[in-house]
Structures are given as C-alpha cells and as structure tokens.
N, C-alpha and C positions, 0 to 999 in steps of 0.2 A: 864646637863639636864636629867640625868638618874633617879634622885630621884623622880621627879613628875611622870615620866613614871612608875617607879616601884610601886608607890602607886596607880596607876590608877585602877588596878583590885581589889586590896584589899579594896579600899574605896567603891566600888560598893557593895561589900558584907556587909560592915559595915552599909550601909544605911538601908537596910532591912525594915521590917514593922514598926519598931520604928521610923525611919526617916520619913516614909510615914505618920505615925500618928501625928508627930510633925507638919508637913506641913498642914495636914487637920485641926488640931486644930488652927493653926495660921490663916488660911483662914476663918474658921468658926467664930472665935472670931472677926476678922476684920469686918465681915458682920452681927454680932449678932443683932445689933440694927437697921438694915436697911431692909426694906421690898420692895416688888416690886411695891408698890403703888405710890412711889415717884421716877420716873425714873431719875431725875437730881441728887438726893442724892445717888441713887444706882450707877449711872455712875461715880460720883465724888469719891465714896468710892472704886469702882473697879479700877479706874485710880490710886489712891493712893497705893492700894495693888500691882498693876502691877509695879509701879515705885519702890516701896520698895523691891519687890522680884527681879526685874532686878538689882537693885543696890547691893543687898545682894549677888546674884550669881556672878555678875561681880567682886565684891570684893573677893569672894572665888577663882575665877579663877586667879586673879592677885596675890593672896596669895599662889599660887602653887597647888590648889586643882585639882583633876582629872577632865578632861573635861567630861568624861563619867559619873562620879558621879553627876556633875552639870547638865548634860543633863537629867539624871533620876529625879533629884530634880525638874527641870523645868516641866517635864512631870507630876510628882505628883502634883505640884502646879496647873497646868491648869486643871487636872482632878478634883481636889477639888473645884476649882473655878467654873467649869462648873456644878458640882452637886449643888452648892449653887445658881447659876443662874437658874438652872432647877427648884429648889424649888420656887424661887421668880417669875418665869414665870408661875406658876400654874401647873407644871409638875406632882406633886403628885396627883392632881385631875384627871390626865389622866393615872394613873398607870396601868390600865387594858388594855389600847389600844395603848399605845405609849411607845417607848423605845429609848434612846439615846446611841450611841456607838462611840468609837474613832477608827480611822484607820490611816494608815501612821505612821509618827514619833510619833504622839500622842498615837496611838494604841500601839506602842512599848515602849512608855514612854522614848523616846530618842530624846529630843527636844533641838535644838540649839537656840541661841537667836532670829534668824530671821526665824525659822521654821513656816510653815503654820499650822493652826489648821484644821485638816480634820475630819469631823463628818459625821455619818450616822444616820438618824432617820427612824425607822420602825413604821408603823402605821397600824391599822386595816382599812379595805376598807371603812367601814361606818363612820369613824371618821376623815375624811379629813380636814374639816374646823377647828375643835377643835385642831387637831394636828398642823396644820399650824400656828395657833395663838400662841401656846406654842413655836414653833420653832422660829417664828419671834421675840418674846420677848427675847429669849436666844441670837439670832444672832445680833439683833440691838445694844445691849450694846457693843458687841465685835467689830462690824463694826464702831460704833461711836468712839471707842477708838483706831482705826487704826490697829486692828488685821486683818491679812489676813486669812479668813476662807473659807474653801471649804466644801460644804455640799450637801447632797441629802436627800430628804424626800419622801419615797416611801412605798408601801406595801411590805410585805415580798416576795410575788410572783413576783412583779415587780423587786425587787432587785435581786432575784435569776435568773430571766430571763436575766437581764442585765449582771450578772456575767457569765452566760453560754455563752452569745453572745460576750462579750468583755473581752479579757484576762487581760487588765489593771485593770478593776474593780475587776476581780477575784483575782488578785494579791493584790490589796488594802485590800480586805476583809480577806486575809490570816492573816493580823495583827489586825483584828477587836477585840475590847475589850469593855466589858460592862461598861457603866458609870452610867446610872440612868434610872428609869422607870420600865416597865413590865419585870420582870425576866423570867416568863414563855414564853413570846413572844420571848425574846432573846434566850432562850434555844432551843425553837422550831426552830428558824431561824438557829442557829448553827448546829443543827442536820440535817436539810434539806440541808444546805450549804455543810456539809461534805458529805452527800449522793449524792447530785447532782453535786457538783463542785469538790470535792476532791476524789470521787470514780468513777466518770464517765468522759470519754474523757480525762483521765489523760495523755495519750500518746500525744494527740494533744496539750495539754497545755504545756507539757515539751518541745516538739519540738519548740513551739513558744518561750518559755523561752530561749532556746539556740540561736534561731534566733535573739531575742530581745537583748540578751547580746552581740552578735557579732555585731549587727548594732550599738548599743550604743558605743562599743569600737571603731568601725571604725569612728564614728562621732567625737570622742574625740582624734583622731590622731593615733589610732591603737597601741599605746605603752604607757607604764607607764611614759616614760622618756621625755615627752614634757617639754618645758621650763616653761610653765605656766600651771601646772596640775589642774584639777578639782577634788577637794577633795571628792565630792559626786558622780558625774557621770563618772569621768575619769576612764581609765583603772587602775584597782587596787584601785579604790575609795571605799567609803562606800557601794555603791550599789552592789559591788561584794560580800561583806559579806552578805548583805540582800538577794541576789540572792541564795546563798548557803542555807540560812535558809528556804527560800520559797521552793526550790527544795527538801530539806530534809523533810519538812512537807508534801508536796504533795506526795512524794514517801513513806511516812509512816515510815521514818527512824529517825525522830526526827528533831526538829528545833533548838536545842541547841547544842553547841559544845560538851558538856558532853555526850549527847545521841549519837552523831556521833562517838565519841571515843569509847563508850561502844559497838557500833555495828561494830566497826572495820573499819570505813571509814576514820578516821584520827588517827594518833598516838598522844599520850599525848603531846609530845614535839611540834608536828605540831600545835595542838590545842592551846597550850600556845603561840606560835608565832602569830597565827591568832588573839587570844584574845588581845595580847599586841599591835599588829598593829592597830586593830580596836579602841582600847582605845586611842592610840596616835593620830590617825586622828581625832577622836572626840574632843580631846583636842585642836588640831590646828584649827579645825573648830570653836570651841568656841571662841578662841582668834581672829580669823578672823572676825566673826560676831560682836564681841564686838568692835574690832578696827575700822571697817568700818561703824559701826552704822546701819547696815541693812543687807539684804540678799546678796547672792553672794558667790559662792564656788570656784571660780577660784583664785589660788594663783598667782597674777600678779607679775611681777618683782618688782614693787614698794612695794607691800604688803609683799613680802618675806623679804625684809630688815626691814620693820617696825615691823613685827611679831618677827623676830629673836632678834631685839633690845628689844621689850617689854617682850619677854619670858625669857630674861636674859641670852642669850648665852654668854659665857665668852670671845670669841675671841676678838682680839684687834681692829678690824674695822668692819664696817657694811658689807663689802663685804665678809669677812671671816665668820662673824656671819650668814649671809644669806646662804653661802655654807654649813655650819654645819647643819643648820635647814633643808635645802632641801635634804641633804644627808640622814637624818633620814626620811624625808617624802617619798622620793623615795624608800628607803629600806623597809619601812613598806607597801607602796603601792605594791611593788614587791611581798612581802609575800602574801598579800591578792589576788593579781592577780594569782599567781602560785598555791597556795594551795586551795583557794576557788573555782577557776574555774576548776582546775583538779578534785577536789572532786565532784563538782556539775555535771561535765561531766560524771564521773563514775556513779553517782546516776541515771542520765538520761539514760545512756546506759543500765543499769540494767533493768529499767522499759520499755525501748524501745525495749527490746528483746535481748540484749547482756548479756551473762552470766558473773557472777563475782564470786569471792571467789575461793576456792580450785579447783572446777571443771573447772574453766575457764583456768586452766593451762595445760589442756590436748589438744594436737594438733588435736584431732578428732572432735572439734566442727564444726558446720556448717559454711562453707566458709573459714575455716582455711587451710593453707598449709605451709609446712615447708620452712623457708627461708634459714637459715644457722646457724651454730655455736650455737645451742640451742635456737634459736628464731623462731617464727612462724609468718606468716602474716595472718591477718583476714581482707580481703578487702585491704584497703590502710594502715592499722594499724599494726605496729610491736608489738608483745607481746612475753613474755617469755614462753618457753615450760614447765617450772616448776619453783617453787619458789626458788630453790637453785642454779640457773644458775650462779649468781655472786659469791656465796660462793665457788662453784666448780672451777671457773676460774675468778678471779677479772679482768683479762685483757679484759673480755667481756664488762666491764664498758666503755672502749674506742672503742672496735671493733664494738659495736652496732651502733655507729655513722657512721662507714664506711658502714655497711649494710643499714642503713637508706638512705645514699647517693646513694649507688649502686641501691637500689630497688626503690628509689623515694618515700619512705613511710614515715609515721609519727609515733612517739612513742605513743602507747596507754596509756590511763590514768593509767591502772594497772601497766604497765611497768615503768612509771614515779614514781609511788608510791614505787615500789619495788627497784628502783634505789636510791631513797631518803633514804630508810630504810637501804641500804647497802653502803652509801656514805663513811663510815669510811674505807672501803676496799681499797680506792684510796690512798695508801701510797706513800711516796716519793720514796721508793725503786721501786715500781711498775712503777711510772711515768718515772723513769730514765732508764728503760729497753729499749734496742735498738728496740725490736719488737713493743713496745708500741709507741715509738717515730716514727718509720717507719709508723705505722698505721695513726698517726696524719699527717705526711707529705704526705701520700697518699691522705688524705682528702683535704689538701690545694692545691694539684696539679691538682685537677679536675676542669678545667675551666667551669665557669657557674654554679657550684654546691656548692660553698664554703660558701657563706653567710648564707644560711638557716641552714646548719649543725652547723656552729660555733655559731649561735644564739641558737640552741637547746642545745649545750654544755654549753653555758653561762647561760641559764635558769636553767640548772641542777647543776650549780656551778662547772662544770668540766673544763671549758676553763681557768679559773683563776688558777686552779691547774696545768694544763699542761703548761701554760704560765704565771707564777706568776707576770711577769712585767705588764701584762694586768689587773690583779686583782684590783689594786688601782683605776682604772678608773670607777669601778662599782659605779653607782649613783653619780658620780662626776659632780657637776654643772659647766657649762661653762658660765661664765659671759662675753661672747663675743657677738659682735653685731649680727653676722649672725647665731649663733648656736641655733637651736631650740630644740636640744636634750641634754641629759647628754653625757659625753665623751664616755662611753661604747656603748650607743645606736647609737651615731653618727658613731662610728667605724664600727659597724655591718651594718648600713645602707650603709656605704661606700662600704663594701664588696658586699652587695646586688646590689648596683648600678653597680659595676664592672661585676657581674654575668649577669646583664641585657644587657650588651654590646655584649655579645657573640652571634654572628649570627643575631643581630638585623637588621631589615629592616626599622626601623624608620629613617626618614631623618636626624634627629639631632644626631642619634647614629651610623649611618652607618660607618662614618669614624673611630670611635673608635672601632667598631666591626672588621674592617680590621686590626687595630693595635693589638688588643687583640689576633686575630687569629694567628698572627705570633710570639707571645711571646713564647720563649723557656724555660723560667724559671717561670712558673706560681706559684710555691711554694714560690719563693723569692718575687714575686709581692704581693701575698696574705699576707705573713707574714709582709712585709713592711707596708702594709695598716693596718694590725692588730696592729702594734707597733707605727704607725706614731705619735700618740698623747699621748703615754705613759709618755712622759716627763711632761705633764701637771699635773700629780699627785704630782710632786715636787714643784708646785706653783712657778716656776721660769719663768723669762721673755723669755729666750731662750730655750723653751721646745724641740726644734729640737736637741740640743746637748745631752740632757739627753736621748731623744728617740733613738738617734744614739748609745749611749752607751748600752742601753737596747737591741737594735738590735744585737750588737756585742756579747753580753752575750748569747742571744738566739741562734745565729749562732754557737757559740762554743759548747753550750750544745747539739745541734743537730748534731754536728760533721760535719759542713759544711767546705768545702775547703776554701782556702784563697781568691779565686776569688769571690765565693758566699758570703763570709763574707763581703768583701769590697763592693760588689754591694748592699747588703741589707742595710748596714750601710749608704752608700751614698744616697740611696733612702729615708730613713727616715730623714737623715740630711737635705736633699734638697727638701722635699715634698712641701715646700711653694715657692721654687725659681722661678718657672715659673710664678706664680701669682704676685710675687714681680717685676720681670723683665717686665711683661706686662704693669706695670704702668709707666715704663720709656719711653723715646723717642725711639720708634722702628725704626724711620727713620734714626737714627744715626748708622752707621755700627759698631761703637765701642761697642754699647749696645749688638748687636748680637755677636760680636767677644768675648766679656767678658763672655757671657753665654756659648758659644761654648767651651771656655777654661775650664769652670766648668764641663760640662757634658762629654766632651772628645770623646764620641762615640755615634753612632745612637741608639744603644740598650738602653743606659741609657736615652736618650732623649725620646724615645718611652714610656718607663716605667714611666718616670716622667709625661708625658702627660696623661697617663691613670690614674695615681694617682691623678693628679690635677682635671681631669674631674670627677672622682668618688667622690673626697673630696668635691668639691663645690656642686655637685648635691645632696650630702647627707646632706648638711647643712640645707636646708629647702625645699627639693623636687626639681624636675628638673626645675620648673619654676624660681627658684632663679638663675639658671645658665643663666642669661639674655643674649640675643642674642649679644648685643654689647660687653659684657665682653668676651663671648666665642670667638667672632671674634678676639679680641685682643690676647688672649692666643694662639689660633690656628694660627694666623698670625705669632706670635713669634715662635711657633713650626716650621712652614714651613721655615721661614727665617733661623733659626738656623740649620735646617736639611740641607739646601743648603750650609751654611757656613761650616758645618762639611764635606761636600762633596768636598769643595775646595773654598778658598777665592776668587780666580779669577772668578770662575763660579758664585759665589754669587753676586759679584759686577756687573758682566755682566748681570745677571738676574735682578738685581735691575734697571739697566739702561734700559733694555728692558721693564720691567714693567712700568717704568716712561714714556717711549715713548708711550707705548700702552695706558696708562691713558691719556696722553696729547692728543693723536689722538681722543680718545673717547670724551674727554671734548670739543675739537674743533668741533667735529661733532654735539654734542648736542647744543653747543652755536651758531653754524651757523644758526640754525633755527630762532633765535631771534636777534643776534648781528652780527656786521661786524667782519671780520677777525682782523681788527685793534683793536677793542674794546676788543676782546677776548685775543689777544696776549698781549696787554697792561696790562690787569688785571692780567694775569698769571705772567708776568714779575714783576709787582709791589708786588705781593704776595710772591715771593721767592720759591725755590725748595721744601721745606717741605710741602707747601700748597697742592700740587697735591697728595702727598702721603697720606694725612690725610682726604681728602674730595672726595667723589664720584661725578660723573659728575652731577647728579641731584641736589646736594647741591651747587656745583659751580654755576649752573644755577640760583638757588634762590639767592645766594649771589650777583651775577652780576645784577640780576633784582633789588635787593634792592639798590645797589650802584647807578645804573642808575637813579632810582627814587629819591634817596637822592641828587645826584648832579644836577638833573633837578630843584629841589627846589632852589638851589643856583642861578641858572640862572633866575628863575622866581621871586626870592626875597621873596617867601612865606615860612615862618618858616625855614629860611636857616640854623639856628643853632640848631633847634630842632632835636632830634634823630629820626630816622625812625625805627619803630618796626613792624615786620611782624610775624603773628602767624599761626601755622599749627598743627592741632590736629592729633595725632596718637593713636586713641582710642584702637586699638588692643594691643598696647604696654603700654597703661596707662599713656602717657605723651604728652606734647605739645612742639613742637619745636618753639623757639623764636629766630629770627634773628634780631640783633640790629646793625644798621649802623649809625655812627656818627663820629665827628672829635676826634682825639686823644687829651687827656688832662690829667692833674694830677688827680690821685685818681679815674679814670674813672671806673675801674673794681670794686672798692670798692663801688662806688655809684650805679652801676647797681645791685650788690649783695644786697645792703641795700634796694633798691627800691623793689626788689622781696620779701624781708623779710617784709617790710611794708604792701605789698599786701597779706601777709600770704601764699606765694608760696614757695615750696621746689625746690631747684636746684639739679637735679640728675646728670648732667654733664655739662661741658662747654668747648668749644674750642674758643680761642681768637686769632685773627689775626690782625696785623696792617700793612697796605700797606705802601710803601715808600713815598706815597704822604700824609701820616697821616690820611687816611681814615681807621677807625676801623670797622671790621666785626666780630662780636661775635655771636656764636651759642650756645644756652642754651637748655637743656632738662629740663622741669619743670613740676610739678604737684601740685594739691592742697593737703590739709592735709589728704584727704581721698584717696590719691594715685590715683587720677583720672585726666583726661585731664582738662586743664584750659579753659573751653568753655564759662563760664559765662561772659557777657559783663562788669559787674561791676568789676570783678577781673582784667580783662585786662585794663580797663580804670584807675583803681586805680594805677596799675603799671606804665602805660605810664605817667600819671599826676605826680606821685611821682618822676619819673626819670627826666622828663623835669624840674621840679622845682629844684631838687638836682643839676642838671648840670648848672643851672643859678645862684645858690647861692654861695657866697664866703665862708660861714661857713657851716659845716656839722651838720645838725639837725637830721640826720637819726637815730642816736643811740637812741635819746630820743623817736622818733616815733616808733622804733622797740620795745622798752620796753613796749609800750602801747598795742602791738599786743597780748602778752601773749604766753604761750607755745602751741606747737602743740599737737595733739592727742597722738602722739608717746611719746613726752616729758611727758605728763600728766600720761601716763601709766608707765613710768619709775620712775617718782617722784624723790626721792633723791637716787635712786639706783646708786651705783658706777660702772663705767666701766673703763677698762684700757685705758689710753691715751698714745699716742706715738708722739714724736716730734724729728725729726732728720734732721741735716744738711748734705748734700751729695755734696762733691766737687770733686768726682772721676768719677761718672758715665758718665758725659758729660763734657769733657775737656773744660775749659774756662768759665764754667757756674756753678752757685751754685743752687742746688735744695733743697727745703724745703719740707719735707714729714710730713704730719699731719694725725694722726688717732685719732678721738675723737667722743664722742656722738654728733650727729647732733642736732642743735637747731635753732630756728628762729634767723637770724642775725649772725650766726657763721661765714659764709664766709665774710660778711661785716666787722666783727670785725678783722678777720685775715688779710684781704687785707688792712684795715685801719692801722693796726699795722705795716705792711710792709712799707706802704707809710710814716708813721710817722718817720721811721728810715732814710728816705731819699734815699731809693732805689726803683726801679720800677720792675713791673712784666712783663717779656717779653713773658711768656708762662705759661699755667696752664692746669693741668689735674684734673678735679673736678669729684668726684664720690660720690654719696650718695645713700645708699641702706640699708633698714631695720633699719633706725635710726642711721646709722653710716656715718661719713664723712671721706672719704679717699682722701685727696687733696695733690697735688704736685704743687708747684709754682717754676718757673724758674725766678730767680732774677738777675738783672744786675744793673750797675750804670745808671744814667739818660742819660749818653752819649753812653750807650750800651756796655760799657766795663765790664769785670768781677769784682765782688765785692771781694776785697782782704784784706781790712782792718779788722783785727781780732777783734778790739774793737767794731766795728759797727756790726759785725756778732754776737758777744756775746750779744750786746744790743738787737739785733733783736730776738735772741733765748729767752732771758728773757721776752721780750714783748709778743711773741707768747705763751710762757709757761703760762703767766698770763691769756691769752685769753682762752686756752683750759682747764685751771684748774678751771674756774668759774663754 
C-alpha cells in the first residue's frame, strides 16, 4: 500500500491550474445548451453531470489515485458547477450587490464524496429580495438533487457581527473563497474580516480554539487509539490538521506547511510526515464514503475489513488485512495528533503571551524557575535552559522524565520540539548505560506516578527504545471482544488504572488501594503490566508465553536478580489466570487448590489481583469491570488467599460461610414460608445452591416454585412454565426466573425462545431440584443493552417458550433466522474475531467442561445447547457470560443418568458439532 500513498502528494501538485481548467471546461460544455428558463432540463442535466463526475472520481480512487487529489478535483468540480448555476440563476445581473463564496471543505477545495456544500452569500442592504431570488434558484437545484447544502445570506455587516460573536462562524470564514459575483464586495469583506476578526480579540479566539480542540478530543475518547476511530473529528483526525492551519493563519504565521517550515515552527521532515498523514487519511475517507454510499467518518469494525479488502491490502485473510490498514491509520493519526497539536499549542502560546524562539531559552523569563539538570519550570511546564542541553548530555533525554515525575510537571511544546530534533542522540550505547537504566527503574518504582510518565515517553518515541519488546505494540489493532484500544494504548491505560488505585477512597477501589499500598516491588509490577501483552505482536494464540519470554529478556537486561526475574516472568505468564479460574466452579475446593498450587505465595496472588483489576478496567473503562464479574474474581482471590494460609483453615472457613449463609437464608425465608418448606427446598437443591445464590434470590426462587406447584394442585396451566421478571435498571438488565418441569432440551428451548424475542442473555444459572423442578435464573437485556420492560417483548418470550415446550419438533431454529442480526452484529458485519472451543476434563473431577468463546449472535446459545443435546448428553450446569458482543460460555456435561461422559468418540463428535456452530 505504499505506492498510492507515495503518489498522494505528488499528484496534488500535478493537478494545478491545468487540471482545474479541464474540469471547468467539462462542466461548461455540459451545460452549454441549457439555460435557467427550463428548470426540469437544467435539473436533469446537472444530475447527469453529478453522476458522471461521481463515477469518474470513484473509478479514479478504485484505480489507486490519491484521495487528496480526488478531493481537490471534486472541490474544483463543485466550484465550476456553482458558477454555472449562478449564471443561470441571474447572478450576473446582481454582480454589483451580491457575491457567492465557499466555506468549509468547499472553501478549501478538499471535498470527500459525502461532504456538505457550505456557501456564504453577501448582499447589499438594499437588495435583499433580489439577492434572495438568486440564492433560491441556485440552492433549489442542489436540494432537488439531494445535495446537502449549508448556507447563509446576509449583509457584510451582519456576517462580520456574527463572526465576532460566534467562534464557529469565524472559523468557517477562515476558509472562505470567492466563487462568483461582486469582486469589490468580496474584497471589501475580506479586508474588514481581517481587520475585525483576525486582528482583534485574537487572544480570545485562540483560547477558544484550544478549549474547543480539547473538548472535541475528550468527546472522541481522548486518544487516537480507540477501536473505531473518527477520521474527521477524532483525536489525530483531519480536524487536527485544519486546526493547525486556522491557528497559523490567525497568528499571522501562515496557513500552509511550507510557511510554517519557513518560519521555523516545523522542521522539513516533520512537515513531510504531516503532509503524508493528511493525504493518507483523505484517501481512506474517500474509500469510506464511496464504500458506504454516503456520509459518516467513523471506521467501524465492519468497515475496517471492507476497506482493507477493497483497497487491496495483500495479507492472507480479512483480519490481517484489517490490522494492516488500521496500523497505518493509527500511525498517521498519531503523527497528526502529536505534531499538529504541539505546533498549534506553541503558536497559541506565543500569541497568548509566552515567548518563543532563542530568547525563550533563558531562565530569566517571567514566572520561570530553575528545576534541575539544565531544565527550567515555567508554571507547570518544563522547558530547556538553552537549546544545547541534549547535545551537552544525551542522558538528559531520559532524565527529563524523572524530573517531570518528581515535579509533577508537563513538557512544554518547545521542549518536545527540541527533543524530537535530537532524537538521534538516543543510541543503543546510551540506553544500555547503567545510570540510564537506573533512571528508568526509578520512574517505574514511583507508585501512583508511572502511567503518565510512560505515556509521555511513548509519545516521544522513547519508551520503545528503552523497552524494545514494547515497540511492536505501537498502533497494533486488537481484534478482541472487549478491547476498545490498540495494544499500546491499552497497556498505558492499564498503568494509569493502577496509579488510580493508590490511596483511592472510592468504594470500588478501596480494597485495591490497600493491596497496592503494601506492594514491595512496584517496579516489577509496573514492568509486568508494561509487558503483559507484548506477546500479541507475534500474532500467536498463547501470547502469554511470548510475553513471559520478553519479561525474562528485560529482567536480564536490567540486571535483575533471580527472584525478581522469576516473579516478573510469572506475572506476565499468568496475567490472565485469575480471570480464567473465575469462570470455573468456585464452590469446588479443587478449583481453589489448583490455583493455590500455581501462585504458591500471597505476594504473587496480590500482584496478580492488581494486574487483573487494572487490565479489565483498562479494556473499556471502569464500567466494563461489571459488579458481578468483579465479585467472582474477588471471591476467587479471597478463597485462594485462605487456601494459601492453610487448607484446613480454608475448608473450615468454607463450612462456616455455608452455615452462616444457611442461617441467613432461613431467617429471610421464615417471613414467608414454614421451616419445613425452607428446609425441603434447600435439601432438594443440594449444597452448591447456597454457595451460589444470595438469600434474596433464594426467596424469589421459592416464591416461584410455590406458585408453580400451586398450579398443579389447581389444575390451571399445570405444565406451563412460570416466568417472573424483575428489572434492574441501574445495571441495565432484567432478571428472569423460570420454573418448570425438567425435560429434554429444556435449556436449548429456553435459549431459543429468548432469541426469537430478540433478547440477549448476559448470564445464566441453572438448577434442577431432585424432584425434577427446574429453577433457572437469567440476566437478559434488549439489543440496546436496556432492561426488558416492554410488555410485548415479555409476552413474545413467554408465548414462544410455552409453545416450544409443548411441541415435539424444534421449530425455533427457523424462527430465529427470521429475527435477523442484533445492532452489535450489524456493526461487526463480516469482521472476523478469534473463537475458542476447549474440552476440559481436569478442572472438575468426574465432569466434562466445554468452554466456548465466540462472537455473540442471536440464537448462538440455542445452537450450542441444541448441538450438545443432539449428541445425546445433557447439561448439568452452565456459566453463561455475554458482554460487549462476546459469548463466554461454560457447560458442564454429563450422561443422561448423571454419570461422567467418558466415550472418546462421542466427545470428538460433540467437539466437531460445536465447532460447526461457532464457525458460522
């Protein structure tokens, strides 16, 4: 894909005035025999011209032309078309009192296929009606043809007043370009706009620009590396480049990259990087608009694969093609974010009162004070005392980050530029010096202060030089269910989440704050988090093993002792272990015993707990660390902690906990049920039931069973299932309790009925009493991830389930096919995600566990459970988890008589059937 990118800039220059002339001639000839007196003929001719031009430009982009060149051609075309429409609307008769100008993308002549046409009309005060008549004739044709047109028709004074009052209008007018009409009026307007808008209240406008930029970035996720970036408005999007042009123009330093280079604001190499990045994003935006047939600048997961395929990326499958595309997208967005924003900030600072250039390097400026080691502080910004500090001592390239950490300061834009200019001083020999390594280790030892500094080092390109194992994660797309960020961004957010735990008083963080406070090896913990996903760069399934090897290499390079090396390697190798074990049956002592054998000591367990919490919270924000998942992992942590203290004490504690839970349940149940009813229910459920269900849920279960059995006595709907609904609006789901008689394929039919109703199953707990009464509890939501409160949705499920249980043949599969994909599925389209299917016969002796990880879809759980039933085995337990479009399901399977499944051929057949289901 390098060839079209390398052509992108050159082709813009080749277009020139000759290209503009060709386009104008083509438009003029196309409309030569059409006047404005016959609107239908004019409309038909313009429609034909639009279709021909769209087809011509689409063919160019498919043929490998530069997206920026095509965008300029489209801008030229619409400029020429508007001038022709102006003539046919009688604009030439209004030449003395009306003028038409272009703003926005049309003003810059950088138009993508679905860009708006933004126009400004300026009129004399006395010619309002005549002007509006011309404007209507121009606009009506465009509106009739489906063009999205934004416009304003005002007097010059009204326009200037609006520009002075509204920064957004002032910004739009920065790109204003003459199209047709009164040139004297336009020139007068431009002169007044420069005097009143560009030379007055400039500081106020620049302050607003900085605030607007920050607000826009926050709205788009605050980072370049979101999973579905916005090419236009996102962090590092096209707007960041436009912002630099606007700031440069208002500051009087030039609106082109060449002018900014000439005045020393950008180096030539930096300008070339910015130029190439902008051209590449314009090319991708061109493909995106053409591919989706309309507006929209968000590169969804679905579109990433489609674009990579269409653009001809050579990788072997769509997943790898998509990763290659997105790595380029993120790389170029990163360039625009870092260079455009840094330069725009420096321009603003100069105008807002901060000195720049040679004189800014003297420590005597107002507000400056010496920090240390050749650096000075101005307010909260760290700057260099003089331009040669890195040449004098290249070690300062690393030590400056220790100073930033100790002072709690940020690097000034001038210092960043100076560091970029001297990046070549960061040699391998320098990095391997013991004093440089010790400076880095000092940084990662500072609890609560690591994430911010390592992010600054990464933005400067230095983190990957210090830790080369981390460098391949830069801009690496993670096609995994929960990951919202690229691999490098996820890692940095992990470290920031760990920092946030120190001393936190937030209820959900307090327990982690206590763990973090007693950590004696904060450097090992921080480095383990930094390296925990480095194995993903190898694109192997077991990235933990590769990551552990990387951790060992880093430990040796930094001269760690044997214990530290083993600990850091262990933490990286097992950073997913707690999450994996939390999906097992925690009520089985063998589960806890097995984990205790892995971690071996309390320190390792504490560190793994902190890594797990930071890792999951970094995936998509703290809200993704949902309460019920956190409870499972924390429960696992506490149980394992007790097991490590001594198995006898652990088992005694479990017995005490069970007795306490039983007493609590009996007390709650005594308010509604007799002692006999309560005891009988608990006895029929078995010992695992109390461990998994709180007293309030046991109460709801028994209420449901009581009502269900009463039907049997009364004879009313004795065989129909009982369904009880309870909304949990604050958690975004509805609890559904189903009570019925046990029968074949029951779980499959329940899952299928939810699918027919268009409902998502988030989790499920299934219990069968020894009297064959089944009590299942599901957490469900609608496709908008909201509670299922609409009566129609509930009625659809109940009717479908009742019918399914009464039918001898399963018609649910056909009905599910009619439902169609969920919103989440539609956003994924054909995007590929890793799937996993694993048989586990060791975790729980005497039982076979089937672990499934796959993209969720309507009817998946029904298809899985039906496949299990088709092989002739039954499900005795299940742990169902659905989150962010992913299904994480574990089924406990046994023979119909409850005995373990031991026949190898049947297990192989089951594996193949399930593989077919998850591969669809």
